[in-house]
C-alpha positions in Angstrom: 200.2 -24.7 94.7 198.6 -23.6 91.4 200.4 -23.8 88.1 202.6 -20.9 87.0 200.1 -20.1 84.3 197.5 -19.3 87.0 199.7 -17.0 89.1 198.6 -13.4 89.0 202.1 -11.9 89.6 205.6 -13.4 89.9 208.1 -11.7 92.1 211.7 -12.9 92.1 213.6 -12.7 95.4 217.4 -12.5 95.0 219.7 -14.5 97.3 221.9 -12.5 99.7 225.1 -10.9 98.3 227.3 -12.6 101.0 227.3 -15.9 102.8 226.2 -15.5 106.4 228.4 -18.5 107.3 231.9 -17.6 105.8 231.4 -14.1 104.4 232.2 -15.1 100.8 230.2 -13.7 97.9 227.1 -15.6 96.8 226.7 -16.3 93.1 223.1 -16.8 91.8 222.8 -20.1 89.9 219.1 -20.0 89.0 218.8 -23.8 89.8 216.0 -25.3 91.9 214.3 -22.1 93.3 211.9 -22.4 96.2 208.4 -21.4 95.2 206.2 -19.7 97.8 202.6 -18.7 96.9 200.4 -16.3 98.9 196.6 -16.3 98.2 194.8 -13.0 98.7 191.3 -11.8 98.0 190.9 -8.8 95.6 189.4 -5.6 96.9 185.7 -6.0 96.5 184.0 -2.9 95.0 180.5 -3.0 93.5 180.2 -2.4 89.8 177.4 0.2 89.5 175.8 0.8 86.1 173.6 3.9 85.7 171.0 3.9 82.9 169.9 7.4 82.0 166.4 7.1 80.5 166.2 10.2 78.3 162.8 11.8 77.7 161.0 12.8 74.6 157.7 14.8 74.0 155.2 13.9 71.3 154.8 16.8 68.7 151.1 15.9 68.3 149.5 15.4 71.8 152.4 16.5 73.9 152.7 13.2 75.8 156.0 12.6 77.5 157.9 9.4 76.8 160.9 8.0 78.7 163.3 5.6 77.0 162.9 1.9 78.0 165.6 0.0 79.7 167.8 -2.2 77.5 166.8 -5.9 77.3 168.0 -7.9 80.2 168.4 -5.0 82.6 166.5 -5.7 85.9 163.8 -3.3 87.1 165.4 -3.5 90.6 168.8 -2.4 91.8 170.4 -5.8 92.2 171.9 -7.5 89.2 171.9 -11.2 88.5 175.2 -12.0 90.3 174.1 -10.0 93.4 170.8 -11.8 93.4 172.5 -15.2 93.1 174.8 -14.3 96.0 171.7 -13.4 98.2 170.1 -16.6 97.3 173.2 -18.7 98.0 173.8 -17.0 101.3 170.3 -17.6 102.4 169.6 -21.0 100.8 173.0 -22.8 100.9 174.5 -21.2 104.0 171.3 -20.5 105.9 172.0 -16.9 106.8 169.2 -14.7 108.1 168.2 -11.7 106.2 170.0 -9.5 108.6 173.2 -11.4 108.2 172.8 -11.4 104.4 172.5 -7.6 104.7 175.7 -7.5 106.8 177.7 -9.5 104.3 176.5 -7.3 101.4 177.4 -4.2 103.4 180.7 -5.1 105.2 182.3 -7.3 102.5 180.7 -6.3 99.2 180.2 -2.6 99.8 176.5 -2.8 98.9 174.2 -1.1 101.3 170.5 -2.2 101.2 167.6 -2.3 103.6 166.2 -5.5 105.1 163.2 -4.9 102.9 165.3 -4.9 99.8 167.0 -8.2 100.9 163.6 -9.8 101.5 162.5 -8.6 98.0 165.6 -10.2 96.6 164.7 -13.5 98.1 161.4 -13.4 96.4 163.0 -12.6 93.0 165.4 -15.5 93.4 162.4 -17.8 94.3 160.6 -16.7 91.2 163.6 -17.3 88.9 164.0 -20.8 90.3 160.4 -21.9 89.7 161.0 -23.0 86.1 164.2 -25.0 86.6 162.7 -26.6 89.8 159.6 -27.6 87.8 161.8 -29.0 85.0 163.8 -31.0 87.5 160.6 -32.4 89.0 159.5 -33.4 85.5 162.8 -35.1 84.8 162.7 -37.0 88.1 159.4 -38.5 87.1 161.2 -40.4 84.3 164.0 -41.7 86.5 164.1 -45.5 86.9 164.7 -45.3 90.7 164.2 -42.5 93.2 164.9 -42.4 97.0 162.4 -40.6 99.2 162.5 -39.5 102.8 161.1 -36.9 105.2 162.4 -35.2 108.3 161.2 -32.7 110.9 161.9 -29.1 109.9 161.5 -26.4 112.6 160.7 -22.9 111.5 160.4 -20.5 114.4 157.7 -22.1 116.6 156.2 -24.1 113.8 156.9 -27.8 113.1 157.1 -28.5 109.4 158.4 -31.4 107.3 161.2 -31.4 104.8 160.6 -33.9 102.0 163.2 -35.0 99.5 163.2 -37.0 96.3 166.6 -38.1 95.0 167.9 -39.9 91.9 171.1 -40.0 89.9 169.6 -37.2 87.9 169.2 -34.7 90.8 167.2 -34.0 93.9 164.1 -32.1 94.8 163.2 -30.7 98.2 159.8 -29.6 99.5 158.8 -28.1 102.8 155.2 -29.1 103.9 153.3 -28.6 107.1 152.0 -32.2 106.8 153.7 -35.6 107.0 150.7 -37.3 105.6 150.2 -39.3 102.5 148.9 -36.2 100.6 152.3 -34.6 101.2 154.1 -37.7 100.0 152.1 -37.6 96.7 153.0 -34.0 96.2 156.7 -34.9 96.2 156.5 -38.2 94.5 153.7 -37.4 92.0 150.2 -38.9 92.0 151.2 -42.0 90.0 155.0 -42.2 89.9 156.5 -44.5 87.3 159.8 -45.1 89.1 160.7 -47.5 91.8 160.7 -45.7 95.2 163.3 -46.6 97.8 162.1 -45.5 101.3 161.7 -46.6 104.9 158.5 -48.3 106.1 156.7 -45.1 106.9 152.9 -45.4 106.2 152.9 -42.3 104.1 154.3 -44.4 101.2 151.8 -47.2 101.5 149.8 -46.0 98.5 152.6 -47.1 96.2 152.2 -50.5 94.4 154.5 -53.2 96.0 156.2 -53.7 92.6 157.3 -50.1 92.7 158.5 -49.9 96.3 161.8 -51.0 97.7 162.6 -50.8 101.4 165.8 -49.0 102.2 168.8 -51.5 102.4 170.2 -49.7 105.5 167.0 -50.6 107.3 166.9 -54.1 106.0 170.5 -54.8 107.0 169.8 -53.6 110.5 166.8 -56.0 110.6 168.9 -58.9 109.3 171.5 -58.3 112.0 168.8 -58.4 114.7 167.3 -61.6 113.3 170.8 -63.1 113.2 171.0 -62.8 117.0 168.0 -65.1 117.5 168.5 -68.8 118.3 167.4 -71.7 116.2 166.1 -71.5 112.6 165.4 -67.7 112.9 169.0 -67.0 113.7 170.3 -69.2 110.9 168.0 -67.4 108.4 169.1 -64.0 109.8 172.8 -64.9 109.3 172.1 -65.9 105.7 170.3 -62.7 105.1 173.1 -60.7 106.7 175.5 -62.4 104.3 173.9 -60.5 101.5 175.9 -57.5 102.6 179.1 -59.3 101.5 177.7 -61.4 98.7 174.9 -59.4 96.9 174.6 -62.1 94.3 173.0 -64.4 96.8 169.8 -62.3 96.7 168.5 -64.4 93.9 168.3 -67.5 96.1 165.9 -65.6 98.5 163.6 -64.1 95.8 160.8 -66.4 94.7 159.8 -66.0 91.0 157.8 -62.8 90.4 158.1 -61.5 94.0 159.9 -58.6 95.5 160.7 -60.2 98.9 162.2 -57.2 100.5 159.6 -54.7 99.4 156.9 -56.3 101.6 
């Protein structure tokens, strides 16, 4: 239920004139009405603006001039909101270009060819280049970043999706390689932050003082060590206890060493 201030229209339904139990008349009292809200989507109709570029002719040389479009008007036929929708449907909801075309046509009433939808994807990518670059620059100044990579299948090609995440945001990058060169492209050549990752060799170029092995992997290792007999099992149980008592970490960390980054 939304507040009454956000209700688009309020329709009062009057009680029956007579009681269906005894037949006596019913007196409205206005106390404790039952509220019933119905949510409906508005009719979607595209807002089409036509810019008439009037023509003028030079009195000297006879050259013809057409008026320029106002500032901010795109040269294409899709406005900013329409382009944002195309980008969201493709990027966030992973719709194919043909399905994006169908949504625009059947729901939004905008009829464009597949070529126009593909061109819209390119325009969205171009508009995102600057904020993506700015985000990458900001991540370079984060104190801690988490990094990982996973297989990304594109048609018959096997690619790799790399991700760099901090409290300040995330950056994704698709690369045909899983090698150390691809890792440097997502992390930066000389990252200043501490990188939290698994033990994949692609991160081995990082200095040990700037690398932390993922705690999820470490805890699984501790649990396996704890199943051993003898001294190894006792050490594993103490390490596994860090899950419940994180403060005990100091008793395992020799001075000046990152024990769990090795």
